[in-house]
N, C-alpha and C positions, 0 to 999 in steps of 0.2 A: 516161413515167418521172416516179416518184412525187418531187412537189415541197414535202410538207409539214415545218413548223418550221424553214424556212428562218432564218426571226429570231432562234431560240434555238443555231443552231449557233456553233459556233467555228471560228477558223481552225487549220487550212487548210481543214476540212471545208466552210463556206461557200463559200472560193473556186471549189474543186473545182465545187461545186454550182452556182453561177454560169455556170461554166465552161459546164457539161454544160448547161442552159437555153439559155445563149447557141446555141451549135453546134446544138440542137435546134431553135433558132428558124431556124436559118442564117445567122448574124449573125459577121462578122468584128468583131474588136476595135473596130476602126476605123469600123463602121457601126453598131456599139453608142453609142460616142460620139455619133457624129452624132442617134442618136436621144435619147439622155440628158445631153446637155450637159455629161458629166464628162470630165476630162484623162483621154486615151489611157493617160498613165504611171500617173494611179490605176486605171484597170481591170487593167492590168496584175499593178500589185503587189497587189491583191484578188485577183486568180483563182490571182496564187500564192502568195496565204497569206501575204504579208509585213507585211499591214496590216490591222486590222479597221475597217471602215466601222461611221460611223452610222447608225442605224437609217432616217434620212432618205435618205442615200444609197443603201442598199439596196431601199428603196421605189421610187427612182427608176429605179433598176437594173432591177429589177422590172416595173415599169407599162412602161419600155421593150421590155421583152422580152412583154410582153402579159400578163402574169399577175395575177390578182387580188390585189392584197396585201391585202386587208379577212379574207380566206379565212385568209392567213397569219399575220397579226397576231389572229386570232380561236385560231387552234390554238396560236398559240405562249403563248396568257396561260393556255388550258386545260393546257396540259404544266406550265407553272411553277405552276398552283395543283393540280395532283396528286400526291397522295403515293403513295408506291409503299414497300409492308412489305415485308420480306423474311420467311421462314418464322419465324425467330428472333424477330424482332420482334413478328411475331402472337401467340407463345405468350408473350412478356414482357405484352402486352398482356391477354391471357386471365386471365394469372395478376394483374396488374395491377388488374384490375376485382373480381376476386374477393377479394384483399388490400383495396380498399379498402371491403368490406362489414364485416372483422373489424377496419379502419381506424375503423371510424363505433361497432362496437362498444365497442371499448376505447377509443374518446373517451368514450362517454356513461359509461362504468363511470367511468373517470375522473373526469370531473365530479361522480360522486355520492361517490366516495371523496372526493376535494378538499372536499367541501362539509363530507362526513361530519368529517373530519380539522379543519377550521377551526371547525367547530359544536363539537366536542365534546373539542377538544383544545387546546393553547396552539397557536393559528395553526400555523405548520409544523412545530413541534417534535412528537416522539413518533411521526411518520407514514414512518419510513424503510423498514421492510417491505411497508406497503400499497403505496408509491410504487412500489418493485421490482417489486413484484408485477404492477401493471399497465401501467409506463413500459417495460417491456421488450419485453412483445409489441406494446405500442403501436407502438415506433419500428420492430421487425422489420415488421411489418403494412406501416408507413409508406414504409419503405424500397421495399417491393416495389410499393408505390402509386406512388411517386415517379418508378420506372421506367419504367411506362408513359407517363409525360407527358415523360421523358427520349427514351424511343425516336421519340414522335410528333416532338419537336422535333428529334431529329437526321434524321428522314427530310422533314420540312418545310424542313431547313435554317435551323432557327428556334433560332439561337442563345442569344437572350434566354432562351428556355424552359430549354434544357437548364441553363444557369449558373445558372438561378433553381431548378431542384430540388435542387443541390448546395448551395444556400446555404440553401433551405428545411430539407432534411434537419441541416446545420452548426449551424444556429440552432436545432431542436428538442433537438439533442444537448446543448447550452449550456444553454439552457431546465430538461433534464433534471437536469443536471449542479448547478445552482444550488438546485433542490428540493431534490435528495441533499442536499446539503451544509448546507441549512438544516434538513434533518428530521437531521442527526448532530449539528451542534452548537446546543446551545441558549442563544439569545441573549437577553437579559434584555431588552435595548431592544426595545419594540415598532417603533419606527420602522425597527431594520432589516428587519422582518418586511415593513411595509409598501412600503420602497423595493425589496424585492427582488421582490414581487409587481408594483408598478410597471414595475420592469425586465423582468419576463418577458412583461406583455402589450404591451410596447412592441416589444420583440423578437419577437413573434407576428406584431404586425401587420405590421412590417416584412420577415417571411417573407412572410405572406398578398399583401402588396401587389407586391414582385416576382415571384411565381407568377404571381398575376392578371395582370401586365403582359403574360410570356411566353405564358400562355393566350390572352389577346385577340388576339396575332399570329396565331395559327391560324384565325381567322374565315374568312379567306378559301378555306380550307381545308376546313373542316368545318362551317360553317353558324352561325346565329343562337344555337345552345344554348352555343356555345362564345363566345359574346360576353357572354351574360347571366350564364355563369360567371365570366369574367376581371373583369367590371364588378362583380359582387356580390364577388368575393375583395379588390380593390381599397378598395371600401365598408368591408368589415370589416375590413380589415388598419385604413382611417384612424381607423377608430371603438375600435379595441383603443387606435391612439398615443393616441388623447385621454383615453384611461383612465374618464372620467364615463360613457362610452357605452359601455364593456367589457362590461359585464353584458348591454347587451341583443345586443352582438356574439357573446357566448358561447352567448346561445339561438338565434341564426339561423346557427351553423357548423355544425350537423349539418344542417339542410335542405339550405345548399349542398355540403356535401360528399353527400348523396344525388344531388344532380344530377351532379355530377363522377363520381361511380361509372356513373349512366346514360350519361352521356356519352362515359366511357372505354369501354361494352360496345357505344354506339351506333358509334364511331370503329372499332373491332376488326370490328363487321358491315360497315360501310361500306367499309371499306377490303380486305378479304378477299378 
């Protein structure tokens, strides 16, 4: 009889498995009680599925039944760390890493466009059509890229990462809206442009930190590259929020994004 994954079973399956193991060993409930020093009523309730025992209690019962608990714990840990993707989720990840390439391209184009507009025009003014031209495909690529993170978060039961993808995209929409508003209305006061730039940088920083925290929680499932990316995005976020380090962060964003694309591709290969 197979007895793997007892520690991650839920009631009533756990109680049934313990009952089967006890009978296989040839013990009555009373005899099992004598072996493990647990109240007979407790054994009855566990086997009936009425209560969920603590891991210590399960370990004690299994040891009394002559079962190697270290194997069970090892198997249960591996099971918890394993991510299983559906065919639909695999397709989403396939689209995600490819979208990440376009996302990186549009991010580079956007940086060049913004530098040109700020250098040769009056700050944010007169940049409506150029910003529309690069921001719309940028947001589309970002949407499909973030879906990859969302599906990884769902598969790993990582609610932080799932929530982070929504927050990240919403913040990007807000940043885009601010930039477009600044392009439409001609503000005479330069302080308005400076403040809007500061708000955009800080919003971007917050989104990077939130997504970085969510990615970090995948490290037990997908290895050290996940940890590197998560920490890098958190550091980038902090740099953006400080404002004076934002120029340095803007240079580092693309290399980190390239790592993210590689990570998404490797995750798909590893989990397929």
